[in-house]
N, C-alpha and C positions, 0 to 999 in steps of 0.2 A: 498389492492388497495388504500384505503383512505389515509393511511400513506404515500404511494408512491406519491400520488397526492399532499399532503401537502409538502413533501420534494421538489418536482419539483417546486412548487409555491415559496417556500422560496429561492431556488437557483436562479430562474428567477428574483424575486424581488431584491435580493441582486446584481445580475449582472446588472440589469437596473440602480440601484443606482450607481454602478461603472461606467457605460457608461456615465451617466449624469455628475457625478463628474469629470471624466477624460476629457470629452469634454470641460467643463468649464475651466479646468486647461490648456488644449491645447490652447484655445483662449487667455487666460490671458498671458501665457508664450510666445506665438508667438508674441503678441503685445509687451511684455516687451523685448523680444529678438531683434526684429527689431528696436525698439526705442533706445536700448542701444548698438546695433551692437554686441551683445554677442552670439557667436555660442554655448557656453556652455548652455545658457538658451534655445536656439532653439533645441539643442540636447535633453535636458530634456523634452521639449514639444513633440518632436517626440516620445520619450519613453512613455509619457502619452497617445499618440495616439495609440500606440501598446497595451497599457493596455485596452483602450476602445474596441479595436478589440478583445482582449482576452476575455473580458466580453461577447461580442457578440457570440464568439465561444462557450463559456460556456453555453449560453442560447440555442443555436442550438443543441449542444451535449446533453444537459440534456433532451431537448424535444424528440430528436431521441431515447435516451436511455430508455425513459419511455414508448416506444411503447410496446404493449403486444406481447408475444411470438406467433409465427405463424409456418406454416409448414416448411418454409425455415430455420427459426432460432428458433427451439423449446426451446432453453434456454433463449430466450429474447435478447434484444439489449443493456443490461447494460454496456457491455464493450466499447461501443461507448464513454462513459465518459472518459475512459482512453485514447482513441484516441484524444479526444478534449483537454485533459490535455497535451498530447504530442504536439499537434498543437500549443497550447499556448507557450510552450517552444520554438518551432521553430520560432514563431512570435517574441519572445523576442530576440532570436539569430539574426534574420534578422535585427531587430531594432538596435541591438548593432553593427553589421557589417556596416550598413549604416551610423550610427553615427561616427564610427571610420574613415571611408573613408572621411566623411565631415570634421572631426577634422584635419586629416592630410592635407587636402587641405587648411584649414584655418591657419594651422601652416606655410605652405609655402607662403600663401598670407593673412597675418593678416589684420584685420580691427581695427580701433581705437574705443574702447568701451567707452560709456558715460552713466554712471548710474545715475538715479535720485531716489528721495525718493520713488516715485511710483513704479518704477521697483524693487527696493529692497523689498518693502512691498509685492509685488506680489509673489516674490520668497519665502519670509518668510512665507506668508500665505499658499503657496503650500506645504511647509514642514509639517505644522500642518494638512492640509487636507489629505495628503498622510498617515500620521501616523494613523489618525482616520479611513480612508478607509482600510488600511492594517489590523488593529486589528479587524475591523468589518468583513472583508472577512475571515480571519483565524478562527475567532470564529464561524461564520456561516458554514464554510467549515467543521470544526471538528464536529459540532452538526449534520450536515446532511451527514457526511462521503463523502464529495465531494472533490476529489483531485484537480479538476479544480479550485474551490474556494480557497482552501488552497494555490495552486500555485499562483493565482492572488493576494492573500493577502500577501504572502511572497515577491512577486515582488513589491507590493505597499510599503511595509515597507522598502525594499531596495531602492526604488525610493526616499523615504523621506531622506535617507542618501545622495543620489546623489544630491538632491535639497539643502541639507545643505551645501555640499561641494561647490556647485555652488554659494551659498550665501556668503560663506567664501571667495571665489575667487573674487567676486564682491567687498566685503569690502576691500580686499587687494589692489584691483585696485584703489578704492576711496581714501583710507587713506595712502597707501604706494607708489602708482603709478606704481606697477608692474602688467603687463598683463600676466596672466597665464591661462586664460579661455580656450583657444584652447587646451593647453596641458592637462588641467583638463578634457576637453571633451573626449580626447583620452583615458585617464585613466578610466573615467566613462564607456566608450564603452567596454573596456576589462572586467570590472566587470559585465556589462549587458550580454555580451556573456557568461561569466562563469555561471551566474545565469540561463540563458536559457538552457545551456547544462546540468546542474544539474537537472533541471526539466525533461528534456528528458530522462536522465539516470534513474531517479527515476520511471518514468512512464513505461519505458521499463521493469524495474525490476518487476513491478506489472503484466504486460502482460505476462512475462515469467513464473510467478508463484512463489511467495515467501513462506517462511515457515509458515506464518500465525501467528495469535495472540495466544500465548500459554495460556493466561488467558481465552480467549474465548473458546478454545478447552477444557481446564480443566473444565470450567463451564458446557459445553455441556456433557462431560463424567459424571460429577456428577449427572446431570439430568437422564442420562441413568441408572446409578448405584442406583438411588433412588427407582427403582422398586424392589419389592420382588422377589427373585430368581435370579436376575442378580448379579453374583459374580465377574464379570470382564468386562471391556469395553476396546477394543483394536482396532488397525488398523484404526483409524479414518482418513478418507480422505475427504477433503472439496474442492470442485471445485468452484472457484470464477467466476461468470459471470457478474460482475459489483458490485459497492458498495452495500453492504447489500443483495446481491443475491447469496446465496449458495445452492448447492446440494451436496450430498456426500453419504458415506457409513461407516459402523462400524461393528465390530464383538462383540458379547456378549457371555459370558460364563454362562451357566445354568446347573443345576444338570441333570444327565443322567436319572433321574426319570420323567422328563417332557415329556408329550405326544406331538405329532404334533399339536394337538388342543390347548394345553397350550401355545406352542411356537407361534402359529399363533396369539392368543389373545394378548400375550405379545408384539410381534413386532408391531402390529397395535397401541397399546396404547403408545409405545415408540415414534413412528413416529408422532403421534398427539401431544404429550406433547413437543417434541423437536421443532416442528414447531411453536407451540404457544409461547414457552419461548425464542427461539433463532432465529426464522425465517429461519430455515434450513430444507430443504427437504431431508430426508434420503431415497434415492431411494432403498437402499439395506441394510439389516441387516443380516450378517452371524451369524452362531451359532456354538460355541464350546461346547462340552459336558464335564461336570466335573464328574470324577469318584467318585461314592459314595458307591460302592459295593465291589470292588476287592482290598483287602489289599496289595496284591503283586504289583499291578499296582501303588498303592499309594506310596509304598516304593521305587519303581524304579523312580517315578516322583520326589520324595524328593531328591534322590541321584543325579539325573541329574540336578535338579535345583541348588543344592549345587555346582556342577561343573561349571554351567553356571555363577553364581554370582561371582565366584572366577576366572573367565576368563576375562582378561583385555578388556575393551571396550564393553562387553556384558551388555546391560542395563536391559534386561528381556527376559524370554521365556514365551510362552503362547500357548494355543491350544494343550496341551499335549494329545496324544492318542496312545494306544497300540492295535494292531490287533494281538491277540494271535494265530490266525489261520495261519497267514503268518509270524509271528515274525517280524513285522514292527513297529518301534517306529517313530511317527511323532510329530513334534512341530515347532512352529515359534520362531525365535530369532531376537531380535532388537539389532543391533550393532550401536554404536555411530558414528556420522560423524567425531569425533575426530580421529578415527583410520585411519592411512595412507592407509591401505589396508583392507577394510571391508571384502572382500572375504576371505582373509587369516585368519581373526579372526573366521569366520564361519567354515573354514576347521580345524582349531586348535580345536575348540569345538567338531566337529565331531570325530576327532581322539581320544580325551579324552573319549568321550562316548563309542566309539567302544572298547577301551581298557578295560573299565569297564564291558561292556555287549557285548562280542564278538559273542554271538549267535543271536544277533538281527541285522536287517538291519535298518539303520537310514535314515529318510527323513526329512531334516532340511530346512525349508523355511526361507529365509532372508526377514525380514520386515523392513520398513523404518518408523521412527518416524518423520512425517512431521511437527511436532510442537516442535522439539528439539531446545532448546534455546542455 
C-alpha cells in the first residue's frame, strides 16, 4: 500500500509539473502568435493546451485508479489508468482535428505574418522546454509503469519537433520572404492526429489483453521452481487489473509421493514468496503428479514425449497421467501460435499416439503459452 501511495504521488507531482509548464507555454505562444499573426504558432499553443488537459486527466485517472478494491470492483480500479491513457489519446486527436480545420481556413484566408526577435526567442525556448518535459515524463512514466505519463511524454517530445518546424517556418519567412506557416500548421495537424490515434490503439491493446512480459513470466516461474519438490511450472496465467496489479494461476508438478498435507504447505509457501518477490497474487495453484513408482508408465511417457517433440509446432507436453483402470492417458500439449491451425496439430499428435498405443484412450488438452514471444 505504501509503494502504491508513493507511485501515485510521483505521477501526480509529475503531472502538475506538466500542467504548469504547458500553461506557461500556452500563454507565451498565444502572445507570440497574435503579435506575429502566425497561425502555426497559435496551433502549437493549442496543442500545448491539450497537453495540460492530458496531465489533468492523468492526475484524475491515477487518483481514481488508486482507490482500494470494494464489493462492486473486487479487483480494484487499476484499469482506470488505461482509460485515462486512452482519453489522452482522444484529446490529442481532437486537438489535431481542430488545428487542421483552423489551418485550412488560414490557407484560404491568409494573414501577413510579422516575426520579431522576441517571438522567435519564445518559439525557440518552447522547443527546449518541450524536450525537457518529454524526457522527464517518459522517464517517470517508465519508473512508475504509468502508460498515461509515457503517452504524455511521447506527445511532449513530438511537440518539440512541431515547435522546431514552426521555428524553421518563421526563419524562412524572415530571411527568404516565403510564407508557409498555414501549410505547415496543416501538416503538423496530421502528425498530431496520427500520434493520438497510435496512443488510442496502444491502450486498447492493453485493455484487450496482451501476451505479457516474457522475462517477468520467466522470473516468476523460476521463483516457483526454486522450491524443493517442484519439478515443473506450467500454464501460467496472469490477469492484469492495472499497472503492477496482477493476479493469476499456475500449475506445478510434484512427485506422487507427496501427501495432501505436503502439497498444502508447499502451495501456501509459493503464494507468499511470489507475492513478496513479484507482487502477484496466485489465486490458484494446480498440481500435476509426477510418476516415481511405475516403470511401465515412465516408459510410455518417454515414448509419447519423443513423439511430441518431433511433431512440428508442439512446444511441450506436461501433466502426463495414466489411469490403468480405465486405460486412459491424459496430458496437456502446448502448440505454438506460429501454427496456422493449432487444432490440426493437436489432432495429428493424437493420431500418432493412438497408432503407437491403440489399447489406450487419449485425452489431450490444448494449452496456451500466454507469454510466447
